[in-house]
C-alpha positions in Angstrom: 173.9 -53.6 26.7 174.0 -56.4 29.4 175.6 -59.7 28.7 174.4 -62.7 30.7 176.8 -64.8 32.6 176.1 -67.8 30.4 177.0 -65.9 27.2 180.1 -64.5 28.9 181.2 -68.1 29.8 180.9 -69.3 26.2 182.6 -66.2 24.8 185.6 -66.8 27.1 185.6 -70.5 26.2 185.7 -69.6 22.5 188.6 -67.2 23.0 190.6 -69.7 25.2 190.0 -72.8 23.1 192.6 -72.0 20.4 195.1 -71.0 23.1 194.6 -74.3 25.0 194.8 -76.3 21.8 198.1 -74.5 20.9 199.5 -75.2 24.4 198.5 -78.9 24.1 200.1 -79.1 20.7 203.3 -77.5 22.1 203.4 -80.0 25.0 203.1 -82.9 22.6 205.8 -81.5 20.3 208.1 -81.1 23.2 207.5 -84.7 24.3 208.2 -85.9 20.8 211.4 -83.9 20.6 212.6 -85.1 24.0 211.9 -88.7 22.9 213.8 -88.3 19.7 210.7 -89.0 17.5 210.6 -88.0 13.8 207.4 -86.0 14.5 209.5 -83.4 16.4 209.2 -79.9 15.1 212.4 -78.3 16.4 211.6 -74.9 14.9 208.7 -74.5 17.3 210.7 -75.0 20.5 211.7 -72.2 22.8 215.4 -71.9 23.8 214.6 -73.5 27.1 212.8 -76.4 25.5 215.8 -76.9 23.1 218.0 -77.2 26.2 215.6 -79.7 27.7 215.6 -81.7 24.4 219.4 -81.8 24.4 219.5 -83.1 28.0 217.0 -85.8 27.1 219.0 -86.8 24.1 222.2 -87.0 26.1 220.5 -89.1 28.8 219.2 -91.4 26.1 222.6 -91.8 24.6 224.1 -92.6 28.0 221.5 -95.3 28.5 222.2 -96.7 25.0 225.9 -96.9 25.8 225.2 -98.6 29.2 223.0 -101.2 27.5 225.6 -101.9 24.8 223.3 -100.7 22.0 224.8 -99.9 18.5 223.4 -96.4 18.5 225.8 -95.3 21.3 227.9 -92.2 20.6 230.8 -92.3 23.0 232.2 -89.0 21.6 229.4 -87.1 23.4 230.1 -88.6 26.9 231.9 -86.7 29.6 235.0 -88.1 31.2 233.0 -89.2 34.3 230.4 -90.9 32.1 233.2 -92.7 30.1 234.7 -94.0 33.3 231.3 -95.2 34.6 230.6 -96.9 31.3 234.0 -98.6 31.3 233.2 -100.0 34.8 229.8 -101.1 33.8 231.2 -102.8 30.6 233.8 -104.6 32.6 231.3 -105.8 35.1 229.0 -107.0 32.4 231.8 -108.9 30.7 232.8 -110.6 34.0 229.1 -111.7 34.5 228.9 -113.0 30.9 232.2 -115.0 31.3 231.1 -116.5 34.6 227.8 -117.5 33.0 229.4 -119.0 29.9 227.7 -116.5 27.6 229.0 -116.3 24.0 229.5 -112.5 24.3 232.2 -113.0 26.9 235.7 -111.6 26.0 238.2 -113.5 28.2 241.0 -111.1 27.1 239.5 -108.4 29.2 239.5 -110.3 32.4 242.0 -109.9 35.2 243.9 -112.9 36.4 241.7 -113.5 39.4 238.6 -113.0 37.2 240.0 -115.5 34.7 240.4 -118.1 37.5 236.8 -117.5 38.7 235.5 -117.8 35.1 237.4 -121.1 34.7 236.1 -122.4 38.0 232.5 -121.5 37.0 233.0 -123.3 33.6 234.3 -126.4 35.4 231.4 -126.4 37.7 228.9 -126.1 34.8 230.6 -128.9 32.9 230.5 -131.1 36.0 226.7 -130.4 36.5 226.1 -131.1 32.8 227.9 -134.4 33.0 226.1 -135.5 36.2 222.7 -134.6 34.7 223.5 -136.0 31.2 222.5 -132.7 29.6 224.1 -129.8 27.9 227.6 -129.9 26.5 229.3 -132.3 28.9 233.1 -132.7 28.2 234.3 -135.8 30.0 237.9 -134.9 29.1 237.8 -131.9 31.4 236.8 -133.8 34.5 239.3 -134.7 37.2 239.5 -138.4 38.3 237.4 -137.5 41.4 234.8 -135.7 39.4 234.6 -138.5 36.9 233.8 -140.9 39.8 231.1 -138.5 41.0 229.7 -138.3 37.5 229.6 -142.1 37.2 227.7 -142.4 40.6 225.3 -139.6 39.7 224.5 -141.0 36.3 223.9 -144.5 37.9 221.5 -143.0 40.4 219.8 -140.9 37.7 219.3 -144.0 35.6 217.9 -146.0 38.6 215.5 -143.1 39.3 214.4 -142.9 35.6 213.8 -146.7 35.5 211.9 -146.6 38.8 209.7 -143.7 37.6 209.5 -144.8 34.0 210.9 -141.4 32.9 214.0 -140.1 31.1 216.4 -142.5 29.3 216.2 -145.6 31.4 218.8 -148.3 30.6 217.8 -151.5 32.4 221.1 -153.2 31.5 222.9 -150.7 33.9 220.8 -151.5 36.9 222.1 -153.5 39.9 220.1 -156.4 41.1 218.5 -154.3 43.9 217.8 -151.4 41.5 216.2 -153.8 39.0 214.0 -155.2 41.7 212.9 -151.7 42.9 212.1 -150.7 39.3 210.1 -153.9 38.7 208.1 -153.3 41.9 207.4 -149.7 40.9 206.3 -150.8 37.4 204.0 -153.4 38.9 202.4 -150.8 41.2 201.9 -148.3 38.3 200.2 -151.0 36.3 197.9 -151.9 39.2 197.0 -148.3 39.7 196.3 -147.8 36.0 194.0 -150.8 35.9 192.2 -149.6 39.1 191.7 -146.1 37.6 190.6 -147.5 34.2 193.5 -146.0 32.3 194.7 -147.3 28.9 198.2 -148.3 30.2 196.8 -151.4 32.0 198.0 -155.0 31.6 195.5 -157.1 33.5 197.7 -160.2 33.0 200.3 -158.7 35.3 197.8 -158.3 38.2 197.7 -160.5 41.3 194.2 -161.9 42.2 193.5 -159.3 44.8 194.6 -156.5 42.4 192.4 -158.0 39.7 189.4 -158.0 42.0 190.1 -154.4 43.1 190.4 -153.3 39.4 187.1 -155.1 38.6 185.3 -153.5 41.6 186.6 -150.0 40.6 185.4 -150.6 37.0 182.0 -151.7 38.2 181.7 -148.6 40.5 182.6 -146.3 37.6 180.0 -147.9 35.4 177.3 -147.7 38.0 178.2 -144.0 38.5 177.9 -143.4 34.7 174.5 -145.2 34.6 173.2 -143.1 37.5 174.2 -139.9 35.6 172.8 -141.2 32.4 176.1 -141.0 30.6 176.7 -142.7 27.3 179.5 -144.8 28.7 177.0 -146.7 30.9 176.9 -150.5 30.2 173.6 -151.6 31.6 174.6 -155.3 30.9 177.2 -155.0 33.7 174.7 -154.0 36.4 173.5 -156.5 39.0 169.7 -157.1 39.3 169.6 -155.0 42.4 171.4 -152.1 40.8 169.1 -152.4 37.7 166.0 -152.2 40.0 167.5 -149.2 41.9 168.2 -147.3 38.7 164.7 -148.2 37.4 163.1 -146.9 40.6 165.2 -143.7 40.5 164.2 -143.1 36.8 160.6 -143.8 37.5 160.7 -141.2 40.4 162.4 -138.7 38.1 159.9 -139.2 35.3 156.9 -138.9 37.7 158.4 -135.6 39.2 159.0 -134.2 35.7 155.4 -135.0 34.7 154.0 -133.6 37.9 156.0 -130.3 37.9 156.1 -129.8 34.2 159.9 -129.6 34.1 162.2 -132.1 32.3 161.5 -135.0 30.1 158.2 -136.7 30.9 156.9 -140.0 29.5 153.2 -140.3 30.4 153.1 -143.9 29.2 155.5 -145.0 32.0 153.3 -143.7 34.8 151.1 -146.0 37.0 147.4 -145.5 36.7 147.3 -143.8 40.1 150.1 -141.4 39.1 148.4 -140.6 35.9 145.2 -139.9 37.8 147.0 -137.5 40.2 148.6 -135.6 37.3 145.3 -135.4 35.3 143.6 -134.0 38.4 146.3 -131.4 38.8 146.1 -130.3 35.2 142.3 -129.8 35.5 142.8 -127.8 38.7 145.4 -125.6 37.0 143.1 -125.0 34.0 140.2 -123.7 36.1 
């Protein structure tokens, strides 16, 4: 009896499918076991796979110890791994102490490392005092540092007052700094008025600034009217602007009626325009 190639293919596929499925299942189980997952079925592993799983578990434990995780089992580490771990732990502690991290253990630092850590802490405290942030401790500053902090805080206050940011204290400004802050505030107000922003006090504007603000406001209103926006105030337009907008709207309406696109109001067309459109409609209906 002859068997076609097609039948032979499907027969082989049927025989191999369970084998392939079993192999895939075995690969997944090995991956689960090496990752330490609960789904691991250790009884299904070969001796070689058990060895692979043990190596993976050991490597995972080494990583846990290096990262300072609670599930670190130091009893399984080799002498070389314990030494490497001790070096890494010490280095991490030095970094934590220099950064002022709460996990720092100063008792494990060497004398030079303690000096470096103290210097880093002093530097952080100085920066905090200068910036007026963080946990500044004025009592730890040297007389020179205290003077630097006073100058830095005065400059910071002057900048805050000038830019209208931070915690400005006008009472601490010098006459020159107060003048600079006032000029900056006046300029900000003029710009706010010109841009139409809420933080505008027109009573503080000079005559030229008031004219500029009015011209900018008029230009914004004209632009809004041209776009048909709801913020348009037609009462603020000049007669020439009103005529210009009316002409533009008449042209838009005629084009809409002529092309059949957009809002069209036949009643606003001239007799000649209405005649042209009626003739076009009759031509299109033929």
